[in-house]
N, C-alpha and C positions, 0 to 999 in steps of 0.2 A: 527680428530682434533675437539674439541669443538666450537661449534658457539653459540653465545647469543641466548635465548629464550626470548619470551615478556618482561618477568618480569626481565631480565636484562638490555634491553633497556630501559625500563622503569626508573629504580632506577638509570641507570647511566646517563641517560638524565634529569632526574629531580637533580640529584648531581650538574651537571655541571651547570646548571640555577641558584641554590643555592649558588654556589660557586662564579659565575659570579656576583652576587649581594653582596656577602661578600667580594670580592675585590673591587666592587665599594665604597662600603661604607668605605672601609679602606682608599683607595685614596681620599676619601673625608673628612678623619679624624672622621667619625660618629664612627667608630670603632678606638680604641688605638692599638698599638701593641701588648700589654698583652692581649687584648681582641682577637685579630686577629690572634696571634700564634696557640692556638688549632685549631681553625679553617683552616688554611693552612697546619697544619701537618696532619690533617685527610684526606688531598688531596695530601700528599707526598710532600710538598713544605718545605724545608729546608732554612733557612738564614745562609750562610755560610761564609767565611772571606771575599770575594769580591762580591760575586753576590748570589742571590737565586739559588737552584738546585734542580730540579724535579725528584722525582724517579719514574719510571713508573714500575707497575707490570705486570710480566710475570709468569702467573700461572705453577708451574712445570716446568718452562723454556721452554717451547714449544711456538712455533711461527709459523704463515704462513710466506709467502713470501711476501703477501699485507702488513701485520704489520711490517715487517722488512723495508719494503720501507717507511713507515710512519715514522720509527725510521731516516732513512736518511733525509727525509723532513724536520722534526722538527730540526734535528742537523743544516741543512742549513739554514730555515728562523729563528729560534728562539735562535740558540745557536752559538757556534764558529766552527760548521763544524766538530763535533766530537759528540760520546758518550762512557759511560763508562760504560762496564759489571760487575756486582757485583757478590759478592760470595752469594748473595741471589738469583742467577738466573735471576736478573732484569737489568735495565739499569736506568744510572744517566745521567742527562744533567746539567752541572755546572755553565753555565753562562745566567739566564733565568732572564728577566725582568718581575716584579710581573704584570704589566698589561696586559701581553701577555698570562697570565696563564690560564685564561679560555678558549682562542681561542686553546692554547695547547691541554686542555683536551678535548673540542669538537671535535679537528681533530681526537685526539686518540678514541673518542666514535664512530667516523664514521667508525673505523675498528674493533670495538668491545675489546676496551683497555680502562685502567683507571690508575688511580695511587692512588684509594682509598686504606687505611690501609698500605701503605707502609711506614707509620711512625705510631707515637702513641701509647698509651698503650692500644693495641687490639691485636686481631690476625693476625699477618703478612700474607706475601706471602707463601703459603703451597709451599714445594719443594719436589723435587725426584729425581730420577736416570735420568741423562740425555739421558741413553740408554734405556728408558723405552721402551717397547713392541718389541724391536729389539735385545737385548741382548742376547748374545748366552747363558750366564748363568742364564737368568732370568727364574723364577719359577711362577709367577704371574704378571700380567700387574698392576703397582700401579696407573696408570693415572685415571682410574674411582672413585677411592677411593680419590685420591688427589682433583678431581673434585666436586665431593660431599661435601668435606671438604670447597671447597671454597663457593659453593653456601650457605651451613650453616652457615659459619662464616662472609660472607659479610653483614654490618649493623646489627649484631646480636646484638639484643637491651641491653641483659644482659650482653655483655662483650665487650661492648663498652670503657668503662673505668676501666680498670684491672687497680692492682696494677702496672705494668710495660708490657713491649711489651712481646708478647707470639709468639713462633715459633714452627710450626709442619713439619714434616719431614716424607714422607712414601716411604719404599724402599721394591720391589719384587725380588731381583735377590739374589743370592748366597753370591755374593761381595756387600758389602754394600756402594753403590757410592752415598747415600743420606746424609751420615753422621749422621745418625740416634741419636748416642749416645751423641751428642753436642747439642741436641734440648730440647726444655721444654717438648714436647712430640714426641717420636720417636716410628713410626708404622713399625713394618716389617710383609708383610703379609707371612703365613703360612698355613700348613694344619695338621690336627691331624692324628691319627692313623685311623679313618673312612674315611678319604678324605675330611672332612667339612674344608672350606677355613674361617680362621681367622686371628688375628693378635697376634703377640708378641708386648706388649706395654711398652715402657719404658718412665721414668716421670724423671725430675728435670737434665736435662742435661744444660750445657751453659757453655761458656766462660767467657770473661770479667774479672772483678777484682777478682771472684773468681770462678776459673774454676774447672768444676764438671762435670763427666762422669754420664749419666743418670743410674738409675736403674730400674731393671725389676719390674713391679707392678703387670703384669700379663701376663703368659706364652702363655695364647690361649683366644683370647676374639672372639667370634664368629662374623662373619661381619654384621649380621642384628643388633647387640649392639654396632657399633663403635659411632654413634653420641651419644648415650645416656650416654655411659661410658664417653668419652671426656666432655661431659656436666658435669657429676659428677665430674671429676677432676677439670673442670673449675669454678665449683661453691665453692668448697673446696678452692681453691686459691684465688678466688675473695672474699670471707669472710675471710680468715685467713692471706692472703697476707701482708706484711708491706707496708704500705702506708706513715709510718713516715719517712722512709731511703730509698732514691732513689737506694743507694748501697746494701741494702738488700730487696730489693722488687721482685726480680726473684722467680720463684716458686720453683727454687733449693735451695734456702735459706729455703724456709718452709719445704721442704723435708727433707733437712739435718737436720733442729732443732727438727722435729718430730720424723724421723727416717721413713724408707720405710715401716716397718711394720705398724706404727700407721696411717701414711698417708693412706695406702691402706685400712684400717681398715674404716676411715673417708669416703673415697671415696665410699666404698661399703654402707656405712649407706646412703650417699647421692643417690646412684644409688636405692635404693629400690624403691624410687616412680617414677622413670624415667625408670626402665628397662621395656620394654614390651609397652611402651607409644608410645605417636604420633610420636616420633623421630625415632623408631624401622625402620630399613631400609627392604623394601621389595624386593622381587627378582623382581618384575615389575620394581621398581626403578632402582634397579641396572644395569638391562638389558636395561633400557632407556638410562641410562648414557654412559653404555660401549659399546652401539652402535655409539657413537661418536669417538670411538677409533679402529675401526674395521680396518684391515689391509690395505695396498693400493694394487694395482693391479699388483702385482709381476709377473715376467715373470718365466717361468720353464727355469733354467740353469743350466749348470754344476757345480758342487760344487766346483770346482778350476777352473778359467779362464787360457787358454791354453798357451796365449800370457804375463801373467801376471809375471811371473818367468823371461821370456826371456827380459822383460821391465828393470827389475831390475837388472839384470847381465850386461846390458849395461850402466846403469845409477846409478852411487853410490847415488847421491843425490836423486833420486827416491827411491831407495833401502830403504836410510834411513827415508825416509817420511813413507815408507810403514812401516818399522819396528816400530817406534814412534807413528805416527798419525792416522794410520788405526786398526781398533778393529773388532773380529770376530762378524758376523751377524748370527742370528738365521735361516736364509732363506737361502738356498744354491745360490751361485754365486752373492751374496750380500756381501757389507761391510759396517761399518760405519767410516766415515772420520772425523776427528778432525781437524778445522781450528784453527791455532795457533794466538793468538794474544798476544804474546810476542816474538815479533821480537826486538832485541837489538835497543836499541836507542828510543823505543817507551814505554810509560807507560803500564804496564800489565793492560789488559782488555779495553783498549782504541781501538776505531776504527773510521776512518773517515766516514763521510757522503759517500765519493765515496766506501770505503771498503764495509760498509754497503748495499749499493745498488748491488755491485756485489755479496756479500752473496745471497741477494734475487734472482740474476740471476742464481748464481749455484743452488741455492735451487728448482729453475723452471727446470732447465736444467737436473739436475741429482739425485733430491731428491724428488719428488713428491710435491715440493714446500712448502717443512717444512724446519724448522731450530730449533736447541736446544741450550739452552744456559747451560753452566756447572758451578757448584759453584766454580772452578779453573778458571773462568773468560776467558773461550774458548768458540767457537761457535761448533756446530755439524750439520752434513749432516748424516742423518741416514741411507739412505736407497740408497746406491750408487752400481750400478752395478759393479763387480769387471772390466769388461772388459771396464769399462770408468773410473777408477782411474788415470790413465795416463793422460788423458785430463784434468780431474780435477785438479790434483796436477799443471800441467804446468797453468793453468788459475788461480789459488788460490797462485802459486809463483809469477806471474806477480802483482797480487796486494796486495803482502806481508805478506800472510797468512799462508805460506806453511813450516815455519821454523819447524825442524824435532827435535822437542824438548819436546812432550808432557811426562811430568813424569819425564824428567831430570831438572837439576840447575836450568836452566834459564827459566823453567816454573814456574816462580814463582807467588805465591798469592801475591797480595798488595794492601792496600786500598789507596785512596786519600792521606791521611795524611796531614801535615801540610800544604802543598801546597794550599788547598782547604778548609778542616773540621776545623770549628771552635773549636772543641773539643781536635783536636790532639795536643800532647806534641811535636811532632818533624816532620820531614818530612819523608815520606816512598819513594816517587817516586825516588828522587836521590841517594838512597842508593840501590834499586832494579837496577837502570841504570849502577852504578859503579861496582855491582858485575857482572851483565850481561856484560860489557864491558871487565871486568878482563878474563871472561871464555868464552868469545865469539869464542870457537871452537868447533864444533859440534864432531868431531873424540873424542876430550878430554871429551867432556860430556857422549859420548855412552861409553866411557872407564869408567869413574866414574859410570855412571848406576844410578839406580831410587833413585832420592831424592827429598823430598818434602821441598820447601824454603818458609816461609811464614811469610810476614812483617806488622805490624800494628805499626800505628802511636801514639796509646794512647793504654790503658787500656781496652778500650770497645772492642777491638780484632775482629775489623771488617774484619783484614786480617788473622783471624784464627791463629795466632802465636802460640797459646798453642799447637795445634796438628800438628805443622810442624815437620819433623825429624829434621829440623834446624830453629827454630823460632826466629825473631828479633822483638823486642818490642822498641819503641821509648818513652824515659822516658825526663823530666824535671830535670835539675840538675844546681840549682843556675841561672835557667834563660837561661841555654844554653842545646844543643839538643846532648843527648846520647842515647846509644842504648844497651839494655840488649840481652843475647843469651843465648838461652834455645836447649837442645838437647833431643832426644828421643822421641819425640812427634809422633803422627801417628793417621791417620783416618781409614776407613773402617772398617774391621772386627776387625782389633788389635788395636782400638782407644787407645789413650793414653795421657796424659799431659806431656809435656816436663819439663824438670828440667834446672834451671839457672845455669849457669856455674860458674859464678862469677860476680866481679865489671864489671860496663858497659864500653864501648867503645866510642870514637868520631866518626863522620861520615866518618873522612878520613881513620881511621882504619880499619873500616868495611872489604873492600875488602881481607886485609892480615889475618882479623880473619878467614874467611871463608877459605882461602887459608890453614892456617895452621890445621883448623879442617879435612880438605880433606887430608892433609899430613899423618894425623895420621891413617885415615881410609884407605887408600893405604898402608901404613905399616903393617896394623894389619887386613884386610881383609883376608879371607880364600877363594880361588878360586873364584867362582862367588858371593859370599857374597855380599848382600845388605847393603847399607848405615846404615839402621835402625837397620837390623840384628847386625851388628858390634856394634854399640853402645850398644845394649841391651844385647849382650854377654860381653862386656868388661867394660862397665859402663862408668861414665862420668870423672874419675879421669886422665886417659892417656891423653883426650882431653884438660882438665883444664889445665894439667899440660903444655901441650905443647904451647897453647895459652899463657898463663901468663908466659913462661919460659923467655923470653927475652923483653925488651922494643920494641915495634912496631915501627918500622921507618917508618913514614909517607912518601908515595911516593916512597919507596923502596920494593914493594912486591917481595916474594920469586921466583914466576915465575914457569912457568909450568915444567921446567926442575927438579924441587926439586922433582917432582913426578916418575921421571926417576927410 
């Protein structure tokens, strides 16, 4: 795991001191709110409906148990006893007092963390695969490249005031768990015919008001050119990206208007003066950073633990957890365990201070003191011995983090929505809770199989509704909260933008809308066909016809027996 060097300590320490003075001046009215706003946003502080929200950066989703304990401490001391893990692999605290924020940033700095560039028109937190370094399907570990990008982009003087926010993701596995296609720049670590390592570079992806899947701008970029080529992309965007219209300011709009060929030509022209220059990555620098991500002290273990199968046979709940929440590890005898933050009755992604402390303890006991955050708003212990899975499950279950629903209907992605966010058109959390309560039957969910259901409270798409197999978007209709439903979205290697099925619904209708959609799936699916495969095979019309066939009677859902 990466540790701060002298430069990290210095710049973060200086930033905390600088920000402390800015807060002092705001509280004494030496700064107006308009003057203070860009300063607080540069430090991850938003003003939401009821209070300030602080977003803390978790670079590429990787945490030490010490850092996790700091989150629990902040939740207790400065918030209302919980934190919210986001789709950017970060954590947010929703009830923060302005005068306390410098102390929070100082406490974060003491464990080598910060909130820099979690907001503003700059390069945001670089994200990656939550299973990086341990996934069975990994070809190259993306973490060293993500760390180099973090160092390069932090306080980059040329890209501090971009036309709009900018997001980069890096993936190194066969399966794209970093959703590279929906990022401004998506990097996939690959190798060419000679075995040289490089990147497949996508550019111009993004969701929001105009969802667009990124386009490949370069099939193979040697590693040494990573920073110089990205800098060339950033320069073209910084110069020609629109600043006159916030809704057309993202790089995706520039790429779309120019076309990928012309955009690539302009990037190459800019790259001429940068290629092989000071930002060229040397082998020594790559090795220096990669040394922070060496494997832990794994034991030599049998590929399959002898007791694990017996433990599952005698315990259906444990067997369900193994099936859904445990993933293959590349080291024999080890496994990846996902801790679900999607227990029914709890807002997706929320964790109490007690739960967060428990995660730190579990990490120390079972996973070399390391925790990962997923962009699906769950947590990961990446290095668990198979022989200790049963004990881990018992402790996670007692803490309310062992719901066996990873990848299933109730493993929903959900933004905070109108309960907190001042930008939201509608609430998200109550919709997630109503759907979870209706389908709170693990056997039923396992029978239905894998479904990605994503909910956003507004068009900014923090809940990634566009790429959900089922997407729900909150909209304002004559001052009332309504919800559009889309089908057919997907992430990973088959990333796709969903299509809206028709007119919007009221909040109370949403559980039965999902009910009717699932009825069509069960009626039409072939053998073990997944929901998304059925949608792609038969199209949207059968779902639309059934959903709108008869009026939805609020409070009288069709019930699970309709699936028999």
